[in-house]
Residue frames as qw, qx, qy, qz and C-alpha x, y, z in Angstrom:
[[0.080, -0.605, 0.792, 0.016, -16.23, 15.19, 6.04],
 [0.859, 0.126, -0.401, -0.292, -16.27, 11.73, 4.58],
 [0.585, -0.509, 0.600, -0.197, -15.57, 8.85, 6.97],
 [0.678, 0.387, -0.599, -0.180, -13.62, 5.91, 5.59],
 [0.868, -0.394, 0.232, -0.196, -13.84, 2.62, 7.53],
 [0.532, 0.545, -0.635, 0.131, -10.39, 0.98, 7.84],
 [0.891, -0.438, 0.018, -0.119, -9.66, -2.08, 9.96],
 [0.537, -0.648, 0.508, 0.184, -6.47, -3.56, 11.36],
 [0.762, 0.112, 0.551, 0.321, -5.96, -5.85, 8.36],
 [0.441, 0.855, 0.171, 0.212, -6.12, -2.83, 6.06],
 [0.196, -0.927, 0.319, 0.008, -3.42, -1.07, 8.06],
 [0.705, -0.335, 0.583, 0.226, -1.22, -4.21, 7.99],
 [0.710, 0.478, 0.430, 0.287, -1.64, -4.41, 4.20],
 [0.206, 0.968, -0.029, 0.143, -0.66, -0.76, 3.80],
 [0.442, -0.760, 0.468, 0.094, 2.42, -1.32, 5.98],
 [0.782, -0.025, 0.568, 0.255, 3.39, -4.38, 3.96],
 [0.582, 0.753, 0.260, 0.167, 2.99, -2.46, 0.68],
 [0.184, 0.923, -0.243, 0.234, 5.72, 0.04, 1.64],
 [0.692, 0.241, -0.569, 0.374, 7.91, -2.44, 3.55],
 [0.286, -0.627, 0.330, -0.645, 7.01, -1.10, 6.99],
 [0.926, -0.317, 0.016, -0.204, 6.59, -4.63, 8.28],
 [0.887, 0.135, -0.169, 0.407, 10.35, -5.24, 7.76],
 [0.415, 0.197, -0.185, 0.869, 11.78, -1.84, 8.68],
 [0.246, -0.756, -0.549, 0.258, 10.59, 0.63, 11.33],
 [0.160, 0.911, 0.089, 0.370, 10.40, 4.44, 11.30],
 [0.641, -0.154, -0.268, 0.703, 13.30, 6.38, 12.77],
 [0.165, -0.292, -0.190, 0.923, 12.79, 9.75, 14.54],
 [0.374, 0.599, 0.409, -0.578, 9.28, 10.22, 13.15],
 [0.436, 0.613, -0.382, -0.537, 10.30, 9.63, 9.54],
 [0.731, 0.011, 0.678, 0.079, 10.10, 6.63, 7.24],
 [0.292, 0.555, -0.495, -0.602, 11.47, 6.38, 3.70],
 [0.887, 0.176, 0.359, -0.231, 9.61, 3.65, 1.88],
 [0.244, -0.450, 0.734, 0.446, 12.08, 1.52, -0.07],
 [0.032, 0.199, 0.858, 0.472, 9.21, 0.16, -2.17],
 [0.419, 0.221, 0.288, -0.832, 5.62, 1.07, -2.88],
 [0.654, 0.154, -0.495, -0.551, 3.91, -1.98, -4.29],
 [0.476, -0.143, 0.844, -0.202, 2.56, -5.40, -3.49],
 [0.469, 0.247, -0.614, -0.584, 1.66, -7.92, -6.18],
 [0.604, 0.022, 0.709, -0.363, -0.91, -10.69, -6.08],
 [0.069, 0.082, -0.829, -0.548, -1.95, -13.25, -8.64],
 [0.132, -0.560, -0.807, -0.135, -5.56, -13.14, -7.47],
 [0.190, -0.725, -0.194, -0.633, -8.00, -10.42, -6.52],
 [0.374, -0.084, -0.632, 0.674, -7.31, -9.00, -3.03],
 [0.237, -0.763, -0.540, -0.265, -10.44, -7.79, -1.23],
 [0.486, -0.663, -0.213, 0.527, -8.44, -5.95, 1.47],
 [0.322, -0.201, 0.288, 0.880, -6.51, -3.88, -1.06],
 [0.035, 0.485, 0.638, 0.597, -9.63, -3.34, -3.15],
 [0.306, -0.818, -0.470, 0.129, -11.31, -1.69, -0.18],
 [0.413, -0.582, 0.048, 0.699, -8.32, 0.62, 0.15],
 [0.236, 0.159, 0.536, 0.795, -8.56, 1.43, -3.58],
 [0.129, -0.704, -0.611, -0.339, -12.21, 2.42, -3.06],
 [0.402, -0.802, -0.259, 0.357, -11.18, 4.65, -0.12],
 [0.351, 0.914, -0.103, 0.176, -8.53, 6.34, -2.30],
 [0.523, -0.738, 0.421, 0.068, -5.61, 5.06, -0.20],
 [0.549, -0.204, 0.721, 0.370, -4.32, 2.62, -2.86],
 [0.562, 0.550, -0.243, -0.568, -4.31, 2.31, -6.61],
 [0.805, 0.018, 0.592, 0.018, -4.47, -0.83, -8.73],
 [0.334, 0.606, -0.547, -0.471, -2.56, -1.73, -11.86],
 [0.888, 0.064, 0.440, -0.118, -3.48, -5.02, -13.58],
 [0.097, 0.624, -0.664, -0.401, -0.72, -6.45, -15.73],
 [0.936, 0.239, 0.191, -0.177, -1.24, -9.17, -18.34],
 [0.056, 0.664, -0.718, -0.203, 1.85, -11.15, -19.24],
 [0.918, 0.149, -0.192, -0.314, 1.36, -14.37, -21.15],
 [0.597, 0.382, -0.658, 0.253, 4.75, -15.73, -20.08],
 [0.173, -0.329, 0.663, -0.650, 3.83, -15.60, -16.36],
 [0.523, -0.316, -0.770, -0.183, 1.82, -18.17, -14.48],
 [0.399, 0.681, 0.614, -0.031, -0.83, -16.97, -13.75],
 [0.439, 0.351, 0.316, 0.764, -0.70, -14.46, -16.57],
 [0.152, -0.819, -0.204, -0.514, -2.58, -11.72, -14.68],
 [0.486, -0.134, -0.497, 0.706, -0.88, -9.82, -11.82],
 [0.231, -0.889, -0.328, -0.219, -2.74, -7.42, -9.50],
 [0.543, 0.072, -0.280, 0.788, -0.23, -4.78, -8.42],
 [0.282, -0.889, -0.353, -0.078, -1.32, -2.38, -5.69],
 [0.466, 0.168, -0.246, 0.833, 0.50, 0.75, -4.47],
 [0.196, -0.675, -0.491, 0.515, -0.25, 3.44, -1.91],
 [0.220, 0.811, 0.243, 0.484, -1.38, 6.86, -3.05],
 [0.203, 0.377, -0.346, 0.835, -0.07, 10.01, -1.41],
 [0.573, -0.462, 0.009, -0.677, -3.33, 10.19, 0.53],
 [0.930, -0.200, -0.308, -0.033, -2.74, 6.61, 1.70],
 [0.627, 0.177, -0.411, 0.638, 0.81, 7.41, 2.87],
 [0.103, -0.441, 0.234, -0.860, -0.40, 10.47, 4.76],
 [0.777, -0.386, -0.150, -0.473, -3.22, 8.47, 6.36],
 [0.907, -0.103, -0.348, 0.215, -0.86, 5.67, 7.43],
 [0.413, 0.346, -0.351, 0.766, 1.73, 8.21, 8.59],
 [0.389, -0.513, 0.117, -0.756, -0.91, 9.78, 10.88],
 [0.902, -0.323, -0.188, -0.215, -1.64, 6.39, 12.41],
 [0.876, -0.054, -0.251, 0.409, 2.00, 5.42, 13.05],
 [0.331, -0.909, -0.006, 0.255, 3.12, 8.94, 13.95],
 [0.522, -0.339, 0.446, 0.644, 5.71, 9.31, 11.18],
 [0.419, 0.709, -0.162, -0.544, 6.13, 11.22, 7.96],
 [0.775, 0.087, 0.588, 0.213, 6.29, 8.72, 5.06],
 [0.291, 0.748, -0.328, -0.498, 8.22, 9.58, 1.94],
 [0.943, 0.310, 0.121, 0.034, 9.16, 7.56, -1.16],
 [0.614, -0.409, 0.399, 0.545, 12.77, 6.77, -1.96],
 [0.410, 0.799, -0.198, -0.393, 14.08, 8.78, -4.89],
 [0.906, 0.110, 0.332, 0.237, 15.52, 6.63, -7.64]]
């Protein structure tokens, strides 16, 4: 079994990514109303979670934006299950 080191700031970042810092689980369930967080610089906390398999990274280049590179992170299913185990709730994504 592989052990993945995750600290409090990693958990907070995962919660922020799915909006869990604004809305709380209800009856052991949480429907994420979003699954992304965007930064205009490299984020070492999120990068660690990418290396653990809990997040994925999409880098967007848009010349009309300032800065023109956006780092967009989102939780993987493994990341949602991991976070759900910590907070004691089943996390699902909102269907569009």
